[in-house]
N, C-alpha and C positions, 0 to 999 in steps of 0.2 A: 688885400685884407685890411679891414678898418684899423686905423692907427699907424699905418706905414706909408703915408703919402709922400713925405720928404725923400728925395732921391738918395741923400746920404744915409738915411736910416735903412732904405732898401738894400743899398750896397753893403752896408755893415751886416745886415741879416744874411745876405748871400755869402759873404765872406765867412761868417761864423758857421753857417751851414756846411760850407765846403771843408772847413777845418775839422768839424765833427765827422763828416763823411770820410775824410782822408784818415783820421785817427781810427775810426771803426774798421776801415779796410786794412790799414796797417796791422792792426791787432790780429785780424783774421789771417793775414799773410805772415804773421810773426816777425814783422819788421819794426824794430825799435819800440817794443811794447811798453816800456816804462814811460817814455815821453808821450806816447799815444794815450795811455791811461790817464796821465796828468791832464791832458787837454780835455778829455771827456769829464773827468772829475770837476774841473774848473767850471763847467757849465752849471752843474747843480749847486756848486758852492758860491757862485756869484749872486749878487743882490737882485732879487726879483727878475729872473731870466724868463718870465712867462711868455712875453711876446716873441722872444727868440725861439723858444721851444715850440710854441704854437706854429710859428713859421716853418720850422723844420718838419714838424708833423704833417703839415699840409702840402709841403713842396718837395721834400727830399725823395729821391728815387732809391735811396739806400735804406733798406728795412731796418738794419741795425742802428742806423743814425736816428730813425724815428723812435725806435725802442729806447735809446739813451735819452732822447729829448723828453719822452714821457716820464722816465725815471727821474730826470732833473726837475721836472715840475713837482713831482711828489716830494723830493728831498727839500727843495727850497720852500714849498708851501707849508710843510709840517714845521720846518724851522722858523719860518717867519709868520706863522699863523696869527699870533697875537697882535701883530702890527699891521696886518692886511685889513683893508676896509671890507665891509660886508658885501659890497658890490663886486670887488675883486674875487672874493671867495665864491660867490654864486656864479660868476662868469667862468671861473676855472672849472667848476663842476659841470656847468652847462656845456662848455666847450668839449669836455671829455665825452659827455653823453652824446652830443651831436656828432662828434667824430666817430664814435662807435657805430652809430646808425648809418651815417653817410658812407662809411667804408665797410659795411657789413659783408660785401662781396669780395673784399680783398683776400688774396691768397696767403698773405702774411698773418696767419692767425695768432702768432705769438705777440705781434705788435698790438693787435686788438685786445688780447688778453691783458697786456700790460696797461693799456689805457683804461680798460675796465677796472683793473685793480687800483689804479690811481684815483679814479672817480669814486670808487668804494671807500678808499681810505680818507679822502678829503671829505666825503659826505659824513663819515663817522666822526671825523675831527670836529666838524661843525654841527653835529647832530643835536646837541643840547642847546645851541644858540639859535638855530634856524627856527623860524615860526612854522606853524602847521601849513600855512598857505604856501610857503617857500618849498616845503617838501612835496606838496601836491604838484607844484610846477615841475620839479625834478622828475617825478614819476609819471607825469602825463605822457611824455614822449615814450617812456619805457612801456607803459601799458598799451599805448597805441601800436607799438611794434609787436608786442607779445600776442595780441589778439589776431595778428595776421593782416592788418589793414594795408601794410606797406610791403608785403611779399615775404617769401619764405626766409630769405637771408636775414632780413631785419628782425623777423620773428625769432630766429635762432639767436641773433645777437642780443636781443632783449632778454631772452632766457639765460644766456650765459652771463650777462651783466648781473642779473638777480642772484645767480649762483656765486659770483664774486662778492657781491654785497653780503650775502648770507655768511660766507666764509669769514668776512671781515668782522662781522658783529658777533660771531661765535667765539667765546673766550679761548677755546683751544687752538684756534687758527688765526686769531687777530694779529695785526702787525704792531710792533713796538712803536710807541709815539712819545715816549718819555713822560707819560702822564701817570698819575696815581691809579691804582687798581679800581678805586671807587668810580672813576670816570668810565672805565670800560664796563663796569657792572651796571651803571645807570643807563648807558647806551643799550646794553643787552636787554634790560628790563623794558625800556621804552620800545625798542624794536619788536620784541616779542608781543607786547601788549597791543601795539598800534598797527603793525604791518605784516607780521608773519603769516597770519591766517589769510590776509588779503593776497599776499604773494602766492600762497598755495592755490587759492581760487583762480588767480590769473593763469598760473601754470597748468592747472587742471583743464581750464577752458582751451588753452593752447593745444594740449594733447588731444582733446575732444575734436578740435577743429580740423585735425589732419587724419583722424583715425580712418574715416571712410575711404579716403584716397589710397591709404596704405593697403587696406584689406581688399579693395576692389581692383587694384593694379596687379598685373601679372609680371611686372618687372620692378626694379629698384626705382624709387621716386624720391625727390629731394625732401618730401615731407617726413621721411623716416628719421632724418637727423634732428628735425624739430621734435618729433615724438620722443626720440631717445633722450634728448636733452631735457625735455619736460619731465619725463619719468625719473631721470637722475636727480633733477632739482626737487621733485616731490619727495624722493627718498632722503635727500639731504635735509629737507625741512623736518621730516618725521624723525630724523636723527638728532634734532635739536634737543638740548638739555632743558626741557620745559621746567621753569621754576616759578613763574609768576602765579601759578595756581596751587601752590603748596597748601594753603588753607582750604582751598576747594577740595583738594585730594583728601585731606584729613576728615572732612565732613561727609564725603561721599565714598564710602568704602564699597567696592564691588563684591557682592556676596558670592558671585560665581568664581572668584579667584581667592585662593588661600593667602594672597599677599605675594608681592614680587620677591623672588628669591635673590638674595645678595650674593654676588660672585665670591665674596670672601668666605661664605659658608659652604661652599661646594668644591668639587674637584674639577670643575669645568675648564676646558682649554679653548673651546670654540667661542667666538664672539657672538653675543646676543644682546642687542640694545633694546631695552623695554621702553615702549612709547607711552607716555602718560600726559597728554595734553589736557587742558581744562574742559569743562562741560560746554563752553562756547564753541568748541570744535565739533560738537556732536552732529550738527546739521550738515557739515561739509564731509566728515569722514564716515559717518554711520548712516545717516538718514537720507543722503543724497543719491544712493545707488551707485556711488563711486566704485566700491569694491566689485560690484557686479559688472560694471563696465570694464574694469581692469581684467577680470577673469575672462570676460567675453572676448576682449581684445587678444589675450594670449591664446585662448582656445581657438580663435579664428586663424591666428598665425600658425598655430600648431597643426590645424587641419589643412590649411592651404599649402603649407610647405612640408608636409609629413614625409614626402618622398625625397626631399633634399636634405642630406645629412648636415650641411653646413649651417642651416638656419638656427639650430639650437644655440649656437654660440655667436650669432650675429648680435650686434649691440642692442637693438630694440628688444629682442627676446630676453637677453641677459638682464637688461634694465627692468623689464616688466616682471620677471621672476623675483628679482631683488626686492621690488616694491611689494609684491605679494607676500614674500617672507616677512617683510617689515610690518605689514598689516597684521600678521599673526601675533605680533608682540604688543598690539594696541590694548591698553587696559586703563583702569582708573576711572575718574569722574566723567570721561567722555561717554561712558555708558550710564544709564539711569541706575541709581543705587537701589531702587525698589523694584527694578525689572530684571530679574535673573535671566530671562529669556533673551534680552537684547544682546548681551555678550555671547551667549550660547549660539544664537542665530548667526552672529557675525563670524564666529569660528567655524560653524557648520558650513556656511557658504564658502569660506576659504578652503576648508578641508575637502569639499566636494570637487574643487578644481585641482587641488594639490595631489590628491590621492592617485590621480591618473599618472603622475610622474613616477610613482614608486610601486604601483600595483599592476599585475602580480609580481612580487619581488623576484622570483626565479626567472621569469621572462624578461624583466627589465634588466637584470644583471647579465643575463646571457647575451642580450643585445649589445650591451656595453663591451662585453668580452669579445664580441664579433666586430667591434669597430665603431659602434655608436658613441657619441659624445656622452661623457659622464656628468656634465654640468647640471642637467635638469634633475637627475636623480639626487645629486648632492644637495641641490636647492630644496628638494622635497624633504630630505633629512633635516636640513636647517629649519625648515618650516615646522616640522614636528618638535624640534627643540624649542623653538619660539613659543609654540602653543603650550608645551609642558611648563614653561616658565611663568605662564599667567593663569594657570588653572590648577585646581586640586587634582590629585591622582584619580579620584573617583570620577570627577567630571571629564578629565582627559580621556579616561577609558570609555566613557559613555558616548563621546562624540561620534565615533565611527559606526556605532550600532544602528543608527538611523539609515545608513546606506550600505552596510555590509553585515553579514551574519556573524560578526565577531566584534569584540571590543578593540579599542585603539592599542591597549597594552598587548593583546594577543598578536595584533598585526605587527607591532613594534618588535616583539620577540621573533616573529617569522622573518621580518626584514633583516634584523641583525644576524640571525642564524645564516641567512643566505650570504650576507656580506662576509661573515667569518669563513664560510665555505670557499669563497673566492680567494680569500687570503691564504687559506690552507692549500689551495690548488696552485696558486701562483708561487708561493714559497720564495719570495724575493726580499732582499734587504732594502730595495729601493722603495721610497714612499710613494705608492701609487694611489689612485682614487679610492681603492678599497680601504687603505689605511685611513684616509680622511673620513670616509663614510663610517668606519668603525668608531673613530674618535667622536664624531658628531653624535652618533647613536648612543655611545656610552655617556656622553654629556647629557643626552636626553634622559636616560635612565637615572643619572645623578640628580638632575633637576626634579624628577618625579620622586625619588626615594630619599633624598637627603633629609627632608622633614620627618619622614617615616622612621628614619634611623634613631630618632629621639622620642618616638611615640609608639603607640600600639599599632602594629601593622593592620590588624583586622578593622581598626577604626577608620582607616583612611584608604586602604587598598581593597577593591572588590575581589571576591573569590576568583573570578576569571583572571584578574591581574596577578594574584598570588601564584596561580597555576602557570601563567605565562612566564613569570620570573623563574619559577622552579624549572620549567622546561628549558628555558634559555641557559640557565646556569649549568644544568646537566650537560647540555650540548657544548658549552664553553669548556667544561672540565674534560669532556671526551676529546675535543679538538686540541686542547693544550697538551694532553697526554700523548695524543697521536703525533703532535708536532715535536714534543720532547723526544719521543722514541725515534722519529725520522731524522732528527738532527743530532742524535747521540754521538755519531762519529764525525761530526762536522768540526774540523779544527781550524777553519778559516777565520775564526774570530766571531765574537758575539755581536749580534744585532740587537737593537733596542726591542724589537718585537719577539725575537726567538728566545732571548735569555734575559730575564729580569735580574737586576743586580740585587744581591742579598744585603748590600750595605745601604740601600736607599729604598724608601717606600714608593714603589712603582705606582704611578697614577692609574695605570690600566688595571692592575690587580686590586687597587682600592675600589675602583668602580665595580669590578667583579664581585667584591665583597658586599657592596650595597645590594646588588642583585640577589646574592645568596641570602642575605639577611631578610629580604622581603618574603622569603619562603623557608625560613630557618628550620622549621620542623621537618622539611623534606631534604634540605641540602646538607645538614649536619649528618644524618644517617647515610646519605649518599657518599659524602667524603669519608666517613668511617669505613663503609663497605669497600670503596675503591682503594683506600690506603691499606686495609687488611689484605685485600687481594694481592697487591704488589709485594707486601711483606711475605705473604705465603709463597709467592712465586720465587722470591729470593731464597727462602729456606729450602724450597724444593729443588731449585736449580743450582745452588751453591756447589761449586766444584765439578759441575756437570756441563753447564752451558754458559755462554757469555752473558753476563748480567748487565752489560753497559746500558742497554735500553731501559731496563727496569730501574736501574739506579737513577737515570736521568728523569724518568717519570716520577720517582719519589722526590727528587730535587724540586721539580715543578709543583708537585702536590703540597709539599711542606710550605712553599711560598704562598700558595693559594689558601691553604688552611690557616696559616698565620694571619693573613689579612682578614679572613672571614670571622675568626673567633676573638680577635684582639685588635685594638687600635694602637697606632704608634704613640700617641700621647703628646707629641710636639713640645717636649720639655716638661710636661706635667705627667703625673701618674695617671694613666687612663683608667676609666671605669669599665666594668663589664658592659658590653654593648647592650643597649636597651632592649633590642628585639630578642636577645638571648635571655635577658632577665624575665621578659613577659610571656614568651611563647611556650616555654616548657613548664609543665606542672608535674613535678616529681616529688613524691613524699620523701621527707628528710631521711627516713630509715632506709629508703631504697636509693640512696645517693649514687651508689655505684652503677645505677642503671640510667643516670642522666646522660643524654647523648653527648654533651660537651665533655663531661667527665670521662666517658668511655673513649672518645676521640683523643682527648689530651693524654689519658693514661696509656693508650695504645702507642702514641708517639714517644712518650717518655720511656716506656718499656722497650720500644725498638731502639731508641737512642742509647739506652743503657748497655745494649749489646756491644757497643764499640769499646767497652772496657776490656773485652776479650781480645788478646793479641791475634788469635786466629781469625776472628770476625773482622778486625781492622784490616788484616791482610787481604781478605777475600771480598769484603763488602764495603766497608766504610772508607771510601775514597776521600781525599781532601775536599773535593767539590761537594760531595754529599754531606760531609761534616760542616761545611760552610752553611748549608741550609738548615742543618740541625741546630747549630749554635745560634744562627739568626732567629730561628723559631723559638728556642728556649729563652732567649733574651726578650723577645716581644711578648711571649706568653707569660713569663714570670712577672713582668711589670703589672699585669692585670690580675692574675689569678693566685699567685703564690703569696700566702700569708698576708692577706689584705689587712691594712693597718687602720681602716676607717671604723672598725667595730660595727659595721652595718649588720653583719651576720648575727651578732649577739643581740643587737637592738631589734632585729626583725623577729627573732625568737620570742621576744617579749611583747611584740606589737600584735594588733588584731588584724593586720593586713597579710595574713598568711598566704592566701591564694595569689595575691598580686606579686609578692616578693619571693615566693617559694624557690624559684629557679636561682636567683642571685644568692639567697641564703644557703642553698644546697652547695653551690659552687664554692662560695667563700669558706664555708665550714669544711668542706671535703679537703681543700688544699690549704686549710688554716693550720695554725701552730699546734692545735690540740688534736689534729687528725693526721693527714698524710703530708702536711707541709714540710716538716723537718726531714722526713725520708726523701721527698722529692728534692729538697735543697741539697742534701748530701749527694744525691745522684748527679745533680747539675754541677756541683763543685768537682766531683771526680771526673766527669766528662771534660770539664774545662781544663783540668790538670793534664789529662791525656792529650788534648789538642796542643798544649804548650810543650809537651815533652816527647810525643811520639810522631809528630809531623814536622820534622826539621825542614826549614827553608820555606814553609808555607806561610808567607807573610800575611796574606789576606785572611786566612783562617785564624791565625794567631791575633791579628788585629781585631777581628770580630770578637774573639774571646776576651781580649783585654778591654777594648773600648766600649763594647755593647753589653756583653753578658756579665762579666765580673763587675764592671763599673756600675751597671744598673742595680746590682744586688746591694752594694754598699751605700747606695744613695738612700736606702730605707733602713732607718735605725732599728726598727722592730725586727728586720731580717738579720741585721748584724748581731743582735743579741743571741740568736741561735747559730749564726755563722761561726762565731768564734769558739763555740763549744764543740764543733765537729772535728773529728780526727782528720777528715779529708782536708779541711782548711789548714790545720796545723801542719799537715804533710806538705801542702803547697807553700806555706810560709817557711818551713824548714828547708825545703828544696831551694827556695829563693835565696835564703841567707847563707847557706852553707855548702850547697852543691853546685857543680859546674854546668849541669844540664841546661838550666834556664839562661845561662850566659850566652847561649847560641841564639837567643831571640834578638830581633831587631832592637836597636838601642831605644828607640821611641816606645816600643812595646814594653820594654823594661821600666821605663819611667812611669807609664800608666799602671803597670802591675805594682810597682812600689807604692804609688799613690793609693791604689785600691787596698792593698794589704794594711797600710797605715790607717786608712779611714775606717777599716773594719774594727779598729780599737774602740770606736764609739759604742760598740755593743758590750764592752766590758764595763760592768757597773761601777767597779772600784777604780778611783782615779790612779792610785799607785800601781794597781795591776795593769791598767791601760798603759802607763808609762813604761812599766817593765816589759810589756809585750813589744812596744816600739824599740826599746833598747835591745831586746833579744833579736828582733827582726833586722835592725839596721846596724847593730854593733859590729858584726863581721865585715860589713861594707866599709865602715869607718876605720876599722883595724887594718884592712887592706890598704886604704889610702895612706894611713900613717906609716905603715911598715915599708911600703914601696918607695915612699918619698925619702925614707931614712937610709935606703940601701946605698952603700958607698959607690956602687957602679951604676946608679940609676941614670945618670946623664948618658952613659954609653949604651944602655939597653932601652932607653925611653922610646926610640923610634922603631923598635922591633914591632912587627905587626901584631903579635899576640899581646904584648905589653900595651901598645896603643889602644887596642880594642878593649882590653880589660879596664884601663883607666877611663875610657869613654863610657863604658857600661856602668861603672861605679858612680861616675858623675851624674849620669842620667838617673840612676837609682836615688842618689842623694837629692837631686832636684825633684823627683816625684814625691819623696817623703816630705820635703820642705813645703811643697804646695798643698799637702794634706793636713797641715797643722791646724789644730783647733784647741780650745781652752784645756780640754782634758789631757791632751798629749803635747801641749806646748813646751812643757819643761823638758821632756825627753828629746824633742826636736831641737830645742836650744842647745842641750848638751851635745847632741850629734854634731851640730854645726860648729860649736866651740871646739870640739875635739879635733876638727880637721882644719882649723884656721891656718896654722903654720904650714901644714902640708899643702894647702891650697896655694899659698904664696910660692912654695917651692915648685909646684906644678906649673904655675904661671910663668915662672922664670925659665923652667926647662922647656916648656912647650910654647914659648913666645912666638915662634914662627909657624906653629901648627894651628891654623885659624879655627878649625873645627873643634879642637879641644878647648881652646881659649873661649870660644863662644859658649860651649857647654858649662865651663867653669863659671863664667860671668852670670849666666842664666841661673845657675844654682844659688850663687850669692844673692842675686836680686830676689829670688823667690824666698830664700831663707830669711833675709832681713825684712822683707815685706810681711812675712807671717809672724815675726817675733817682736817687732819694734814696739807695738802697743802694749805688750805684756811685761816688758823688762823693767827691773829696778835700776836705780841710778848707776850702780857699779857695773851691772851687766851691760847697760847702755853704753857706758864709757868704753868697755872692752870691744863692743861691736863697732863703735865709731872708730876706735883706734885701728882695728883690723881693716876696716873699709878704707881709711886714709892710707895705710901701708899698701894695700892692694892698688889703689889709684896711683900712688907714687910709682910703684913698680910698673904699672900699666903704661903710665906716661913716659917713664924713662926709656922704655924700649920701643916707644912709638907703635904700640900694639894696635892702636885704633885704626891705623891704615890697613893692617892685616885683616881686621874684622870687617872693614868696609869692603875689601876685596872679596872676602868670603861671602858676605851677604849678596853682593852683586853677581 
């Protein structure tokens, strides 16, 4: 090797190589690993070890030693880059490229991959300083290899090097070099602008050069690995985050697409990368016949190996399908902005090949159930999702009509129905292919319907599409009810598919809601009819037959209906869903005939029956009550006593037809109509769940945290809330009776906070304060009295006393966290009255970590809510109290107790 003529140098190189080989072997055999690692690390940390590393790479018979030599070149070169001459930098890169090509047939692929990675990183490190001519020299040998001039192995090695280079220049996968972000961004822009398209063309030509050999051969040929690698690299290039053509994108909007949907605006779970290169890619991706070649290649493989089940999952077939799916996501300025047909023809060509993977749905799924691989069918579903992301709903539906007697939406409905049938049949908790197919197809519907959820359905969805959505939702409801009935006696635990949690907005049900809203004028009457049938069945069979299955069906129905007619809101008060606003035209005087009002009223009337002890015993199980409370909480945030005044404004506007549905809904459940009556029913139901279902923590948690909490967040509701006898009964029971003492302590804190917050509805400040005094006075009195008992220390550890003290502290904490200007004075008085008792409790319970923790949390919340309002004298009293508490806390070393409790 040039540069190693002196004998002493050659001996030293051999000696170093043997030391590295021995260290690598020792590590593999777990012999003295610390010392061996130190030897290996010293190679990369030494000054300019490049000749030594090159010698090891070219001469060592130990693959791991060669790997470590390549790693040392990278470490040293990146560290010393600024002091290396331009010749050394070029030579290092050229050596790595030459090594890759010369050892293309080596069985140690991981060494080749490492050297390719090093070449890529060094090339990027010098990218901004190398001249154009120098880069051409680097890539000459790579291009020569990729076109196949030097054989299959070198062709494969060239493609794999480009894959490594692409990964290095992509921001998401680039290696750390200790350089500012601007350097990486400059490299990325330059690489995309100058070479990305060129590399795609080279790779495309490589795939084309081996296609015939693959298709014409009756056995496996080495060209397959080249074709697979080329397809994978083309896919990776299309996954590039194209940014150099942003201005081009803004100037060339594709009229065939309604705009790329952002993931943040939908419920999608499946990955779908939208491909938006600039217009300069049009000749390569659109006009070259490249898509036709790809489809023909896959079709030929499909026909040739149709009798061999394994071929669907062989690497070349999988890579070809992935690339086809990615081409479905192609959009933007790559298509002519004034030629609507260009994008349409592109998608039609793709769909003509893809449809064979999923049609006819029943036959395709039956074959999978009989043992055929599911991968092709799943890729077909992903392709439909990709197309849905780059087209308007109307155009998406029209694509299939040129080759089938139905629209794409109708086919999508049929396909998903068949997938759901398989799910119903298998009835397993394991995530099978049918689970994944269902999720991808739901994401497809979400991509189609999310924009429609904020617009007029008829404006964007064709009539056939509305019918398809209605048919699909009807089938979904039928299957969900059948599944609920079939699993009614299943006590083995809930699965994600079989039972949606009522405490979380299940993504699947949210997708179902979008489908339902696409045909709301059909689906709401459907839900009303199905719900009424189940209620009638309950009434007819009560006391005669086992109602478990019907109750489980009602549970499932309430979850579905809740998602369809109301949104969760995500922290904000949700609006009436737009499709419900626009699709129903009901005269205001006939409000009680509005389908959503009929459905809502039926559910509320049904829920009200739980107030009867007899009905609770025979019908309203804790599980059914969970769904009722969840529904009422979700429904009330949207429909109960709307505060935006829209109903009144609409009455005075000229847009009667457009807003008649929303006006009718908001007025019917408004404060001047049925709103206060419904509010009273909801409060009485909440009271029942807290007092008549002992031990049902989930149910009581839903009541406290979701239903009651959401009511007092809206001041306009609090105004009416505090006038209700039912609310005063709840408050009285809380403050003076023992029934609610049985609630979980955290639930009591939430309930105290809710009851105090409702005081915001009392218009008079003094009356608000008096309400809080009446509510919390008995709690403070209990704390004061028990702390003064002469035998308190001896009875403090008794379970009933310990529980009572904990409950009262939680209630105090809840009240303190609800402090606001109107009730601040009463909350201050509450805290002031228990200052000394709190110190006594701290002393008595100094070894009871849970009680001490509650006590301290109350003090923190109380002080935090009061400190900004206090006068000087009051502030002094609070500070004095806190200092006494801290001294007591410190004197007993209680901090260690709390740390143990938290751990």
